[in-house]
C-alpha positions as CSV (number, residue, x, y, z in Angstrom):
1,M,3.9,64.2,22.4
2,T,6.1,67.4,22.2
3,P,9.9,66.4,21.7
4,P,12.5,68.0,24.4
5,L,13.7,71.1,24.2
6,R,17.0,71.6,22.8
7,F,19.4,74.7,22.8
8,G,22.7,75.6,21.2
9,I,24.8,77.6,19.3
10,V,25.3,78.8,15.4
11,H,28.0,79.8,13.4
12,D,28.8,81.3,9.8
13,F,32.6,81.9,10.3
14,R,32.8,85.5,9.2
15,C,35.6,87.6,9.0
16,P,34.9,91.3,7.9
17,P,37.3,93.4,5.7
18,G,39.7,95.1,8.1
19,S,38.9,92.9,11.1
20,D,42.0,92.4,13.5
21,I,40.9,88.6,13.8
22,P,42.5,86.8,10.9
23,M,40.2,84.0,9.4
24,P,42.5,80.9,10.8
25,Q,41.5,82.2,14.1
26,V,38.1,82.4,13.5
27,Y,38.2,79.0,12.5
28,A,40.1,78.1,15.8
29,E,38.2,79.6,18.2
30,T,34.8,78.5,16.8
31,F,35.9,74.8,17.0
32,E,37.2,75.6,20.7
33,Q,33.8,77.1,21.5
34,I,32.1,74.1,20.3
35,E,33.8,71.6,22.0
36,L,32.9,74.1,25.2
37,A,29.3,73.9,24.2
38,D,29.6,70.2,24.2
39,E,31.2,70.2,27.9
40,W,28.5,73.2,28.9
41,G,25.6,70.6,28.1
42,L,24.3,72.4,24.9
43,D,22.4,70.2,22.5
44,L,23.2,71.8,19.3
45,C,25.7,73.4,16.9
46,W,23.9,74.6,13.7
47,F,26.1,76.0,10.7
48,T,24.8,79.0,7.8
49,E,25.5,78.8,4.1
50,H,26.0,81.7,1.8
51,H,28.2,82.4,-1.0
52,F,30.6,85.0,-2.7
53,V,30.7,87.1,0.5
54,E,33.8,89.3,1.3
55,D,33.8,88.2,4.7
56,G,34.2,84.6,3.7
57,Y,31.1,83.9,4.9
58,L,30.7,79.9,5.5
59,P,29.8,78.5,1.9
60,N,30.2,74.6,2.8
61,F,29.1,73.2,6.0
62,V,30.4,69.6,5.4
63,P,33.9,70.0,6.4
64,V,33.5,72.1,9.6
65,A,30.8,69.6,10.6
66,G,33.2,66.8,10.1
67,A,35.7,68.5,12.1
68,A,33.6,69.7,15.0
69,A,32.0,66.3,15.1
70,A,35.5,64.4,15.5
71,R,35.8,66.8,18.5
72,T,32.8,66.5,20.6
73,K,30.8,63.4,22.1
74,R,27.3,64.4,22.3
75,I,26.1,68.0,20.8
76,R,24.2,67.6,17.5
77,F,24.9,69.3,14.1
78,S,22.6,70.9,11.7
79,T,22.3,73.5,9.1
80,D,20.1,76.8,9.2
81,I,20.1,76.4,6.1
82,C,21.9,74.4,3.5
83,L,20.8,75.8,0.1
84,L,19.7,72.8,-2.0
85,P,19.8,74.4,-5.3
86,F,23.5,74.6,-5.3
87,V,24.4,70.8,-4.5
88,H,24.0,67.8,-6.2
89,P,21.6,65.4,-4.5
90,I,23.2,62.3,-4.3
91,R,26.7,63.8,-3.3
92,L,24.7,65.7,-0.6
93,A,23.1,62.3,0.3
94,E,26.6,60.7,0.5
95,D,28.1,64.0,2.3
96,L,25.6,63.7,5.2
97,A,25.9,59.9,5.7
98,V,29.6,60.0,5.9
99,L,29.0,62.8,8.4
100,D,26.4,60.7,10.3
101,N,29.1,58.2,10.7
102,I,32.1,60.4,11.8
103,S,29.4,61.9,14.6
104,N,27.8,58.3,15.6
105,G,24.2,59.7,14.4
106,R,24.6,63.2,15.5
107,M,23.9,64.9,12.2
108,E,20.7,67.0,11.0
109,L,19.9,68.7,7.9
110,G,18.1,72.2,7.6
111,A,17.0,72.9,3.9
112,G,15.8,75.7,2.1
113,L,15.8,77.5,-1.6
114,G,18.1,80.3,-1.4
115,Y,17.2,83.8,-2.3
116,A,20.0,85.9,-3.0
117,S,20.2,86.4,-6.7
118,H,24.1,86.9,-6.6
119,E,24.4,83.3,-5.3
120,F,22.2,81.9,-8.5
121,A,24.3,83.9,-11.0
122,G,27.3,82.7,-9.4
123,F,26.6,79.3,-9.7
124,G,24.9,79.7,-13.2
125,I,21.6,78.4,-11.9
126,P,18.5,80.3,-12.9
127,R,16.7,81.6,-10.1
128,S,13.5,80.2,-11.4
129,R,14.5,76.4,-11.0
130,R,15.1,77.1,-7.1
131,V,11.7,75.5,-6.3
132,S,12.0,72.1,-8.5
133,L,15.7,71.7,-7.9
134,S,15.1,71.8,-3.8
135,D,11.7,69.6,-3.9
136,E,13.4,66.9,-5.8
137,T,16.6,67.1,-3.6
138,L,14.4,66.4,-0.7
139,T,12.8,63.6,-2.3
140,I,16.2,62.1,-3.4
141,L,17.6,62.2,-0.1
142,R,14.9,60.0,1.7
143,Q,15.4,57.6,-1.1
144,A,19.1,57.8,-0.9
145,W,18.7,56.9,3.2
146,S,16.5,54.1,2.9
147,G,19.2,51.4,2.2
148,E,17.8,50.8,-1.3
149,P,18.8,52.1,-4.8
150,V,17.7,55.8,-5.8
151,N,15.6,55.5,-8.9
152,F,14.0,58.6,-9.8
153,E,12.5,60.5,-12.9
154,G,12.0,63.9,-12.4
155,K,12.5,67.7,-14.0
156,R,15.8,68.3,-13.1
157,Y,17.4,64.8,-11.9
158,Q,16.9,61.3,-13.1
159,F,18.9,58.5,-11.4
160,N,18.5,54.6,-12.3
161,N,19.6,52.2,-9.6
162,V,22.1,54.0,-7.7
163,R,23.0,53.0,-4.6
164,V,24.3,55.5,-1.7
165,T,26.8,54.4,0.5
166,P,27.6,54.4,3.5
167,D,24.4,53.9,5.3
168,P,23.9,56.7,7.6
169,V,23.8,55.3,11.1
170,Q,20.3,57.0,12.1
171,P,17.5,54.5,10.4
172,G,16.0,56.9,7.4
173,G,18.9,59.0,7.5
174,P,19.5,62.7,9.5
175,P,16.4,64.4,10.4
176,L,15.4,66.9,7.8
177,W,14.1,70.7,8.4
178,V,12.7,72.9,5.9
179,A,12.8,76.6,6.1
180,A,10.2,78.7,5.3
181,M,9.1,82.5,4.8
182,S,6.0,82.0,3.4
183,E,2.9,79.6,3.3
184,P,4.2,77.6,0.1
185,G,7.2,77.0,2.1
186,A,5.2,75.8,5.1
187,M,3.1,73.7,2.8
188,R,6.4,72.3,1.6
189,A,7.7,71.2,4.7
190,A,4.5,69.5,5.4
191,H,4.4,67.7,2.2
192,H,8.0,66.5,3.0
193,N,6.9,65.4,6.3
194,T,10.0,67.5,8.1
195,N,10.4,69.6,10.9
196,L,10.1,73.3,10.4
197,L,12.4,76.3,10.4
198,P,10.3,79.4,10.5
199,Q,11.7,82.6,9.1
200,G,8.2,84.4,8.6
201,A,5.6,85.6,10.8
202,S,3.4,83.1,12.6
203,N,0.3,83.5,10.6
204,V,1.9,83.1,7.3
205,V,4.3,80.0,8.3
206,L,3.7,78.1,11.5
207,E,0.0,78.3,11.4
208,P,-0.5,77.1,7.9
209,W,2.0,74.4,8.8
210,Q,0.5,73.1,11.7
211,A,-3.2,73.5,10.2
212,E,-1.6,71.0,7.2
213,L,-0.3,68.4,9.4
214,R,-3.8,68.3,11.3
215,A,-5.4,67.9,8.2
216,T,-3.8,64.9,7.0
217,G,-3.8,63.1,10.2
218,R,-0.4,64.2,11.8
219,N,0.1,65.7,15.2
220,P,2.2,69.2,15.0
221,A,3.2,68.2,18.8
222,D,5.1,65.5,17.1
223,Y,7.6,67.9,14.9
224,R,10.3,70.3,16.1
225,V,10.2,73.8,15.3
226,G,13.6,75.8,15.3
227,I,14.6,79.3,15.1
228,I,18.1,81.3,15.7
229,R,17.7,83.9,18.5
230,G,20.6,85.8,19.4
231,V,20.9,85.8,23.4
232,F,23.6,87.8,25.4
233,V,24.0,87.5,28.8
234,T,25.2,90.3,31.0
235,D,24.9,92.2,34.0
236,D,26.3,95.3,32.2
237,V,24.3,96.0,28.9
238,E,26.1,99.3,28.3
239,R,29.4,98.1,28.6
240,E,29.5,94.5,26.9
241,W,26.5,95.0,24.4
242,E,26.4,98.4,23.1
243,A,30.3,98.8,23.0
244,V,31.2,95.3,21.7
245,V,28.6,93.2,20.1
246,K,25.9,95.7,18.8
247,P,28.4,97.1,16.4
248,A,29.3,93.6,15.1
249,E,25.7,93.0,14.6
250,R,25.0,95.9,12.8
251,Y,27.4,94.8,10.1
252,R,25.7,91.1,10.0
253,R,22.4,93.3,9.7
254,Q,23.7,95.5,6.7
255,V,25.0,92.1,5.0
256,Y,21.6,90.5,5.2
257,A,20.0,93.4,4.2
258,G,21.8,93.6,1.2
259,F,21.1,90.0,0.3
260,M,17.4,91.1,0.7
261,D,17.9,94.2,-1.2
262,E,18.8,92.4,-4.1
263,S,16.4,89.9,-4.4
264,T,13.1,90.1,-6.4
265,D,11.3,87.8,-4.3
266,E,8.3,89.4,-2.6
267,I,8.7,87.1,0.5
268,A,12.3,87.7,1.1
269,M,12.0,91.8,0.4
270,S,9.5,91.4,3.4
271,G,12.6,91.2,5.8
272,A,12.0,91.9,9.5
273,T,9.3,89.6,11.3
274,P,9.0,88.1,14.5
275,L,11.1,85.3,13.9
276,N,14.1,87.5,12.3
277,P,17.4,85.5,13.1
278,L,18.9,89.1,13.8
279,V,16.7,89.7,16.7
280,W,18.7,89.5,20.2
281,T,17.7,88.9,23.8
282,V,19.9,91.1,26.0
283,G,20.4,91.2,29.6
284,S,20.4,89.6,33.1
285,V,20.0,86.0,33.4
286,D,16.5,86.9,34.6
287,H,15.6,89.0,31.8
288,C,17.0,86.3,29.4
289,V,15.0,83.7,31.1
290,N,11.8,85.5,31.1
291,E,12.0,86.5,27.5
292,L,12.7,83.3,26.0
293,T,10.2,81.6,28.0
294,S,7.6,83.8,26.6
295,F,9.1,83.7,23.1
296,M,9.4,79.7,22.9
297,I,5.7,79.2,24.3
298,E,4.1,81.7,21.8
299,Q,6.0,80.5,18.8
300,H,5.9,76.7,19.7
301,V,9.8,76.6,19.5
302,T,11.5,73.4,20.4
303,D,14.9,74.4,19.3
304,L,16.5,77.6,19.7
305,V,20.2,78.6,19.2
306,T,22.1,81.6,19.8
307,W,24.8,83.3,17.5
308,G,28.3,81.8,18.7
309,G,30.6,84.6,17.0
310,P,29.2,87.8,15.6
311,P,31.4,89.0,12.5
312,G,34.5,90.8,13.4
313,L,34.9,89.4,17.0
314,A,36.9,86.6,18.0
315,P,34.6,83.8,18.7
316,S,36.1,83.8,22.4
317,A,34.8,87.1,23.0
318,M,31.3,85.4,23.3
319,N,32.2,82.3,25.9
320,A,31.4,83.9,28.9
321,S,27.5,84.9,27.7
322,L,27.2,81.3,26.3
323,E,28.6,79.6,29.5
324,R,26.1,81.5,31.5
325,F,23.2,81.0,28.8
326,A,24.2,77.4,29.0
327,K,24.5,76.9,32.9
328,E,22.4,79.9,33.8
329,V,19.6,80.6,31.2
330,V,18.7,77.2,29.8
331,P,18.0,75.0,32.7
332,Q,15.3,77.9,34.0
333,V,14.0,78.1,30.6
334,R,13.5,74.4,30.2
335,I,11.6,74.3,33.3
336,N,9.6,77.2,32.7
337,V,8.5,76.0,29.1
338,D,8.0,72.3,30.0
339,A,5.8,73.2,33.0
340,A,3.6,75.8,30.8
341,R,3.3,73.0,28.2
342,S,2.4,70.3,30.5
343,A,-0.4,72.6,32.1
344,V,-2.2,72.9,28.7
């Protein structure tokens, strides 16, 4: 049975050089927006991660998730993505367990390998180890949240009788997601039995993942598929989008392009795909409803989040659009997608 649809916002806490918005204001207004999203009935708030970027790109989701969880009641928190090669698995298991208690069971974790070469260099970690580090961390997280001591002997990590506390609120720990740009990434998500964050075309990520689940006796409809898709609801595209938000998004695109350009990974270099997180849906309520309905049905998306704060703008500049997204767009998309899936 397909899980219920969920919608929300995603933040990366960026303050480009020369911006009129100081970083403390970015943080303050982001937390205020997350509280509003909770009140508006949105389901999700995701945080991203990158390192050593001049605009202060969020390097650690743990403190902001704790602060946001303490200020909200129902919205769930996750990452797209947490870069596993740069974290110690036992420490990450402890952090998530604490966050799950702060939020009373509202934490999830989206995980990925990372690809930007400057980040691996900054941490002194060979990029060639990213797969083994990530795979072992995913295995260790599950053990750490089982209620039993971790006993693990791997290529990168070894643990003997390590009991992680406190126990998470959610049995088995926060739900896990794996991000995938390619078929090997899709197989990783299937192997670790996680939800999927597809970041490549359907035929190289979503479809192989679904096929592997079916081949091993699992139903893809029991899992979640999540994506970042910018949504800007406006009745005056030229005035509000072209003049205000589009320049900020141009900057975001330039930074991501730099990450891709410095990478030697052929998958990372492939860049733009149908599920590129820099794609936006912009326009009236009806336009947004129609486009998002089609997109979610075609891509089998269950979880969709939109950018809450384009870099260089005060996050509050997005609040009017986000309120319309939550109150006018989401309810109709939910009805349309649910009806389409029920008819299959």
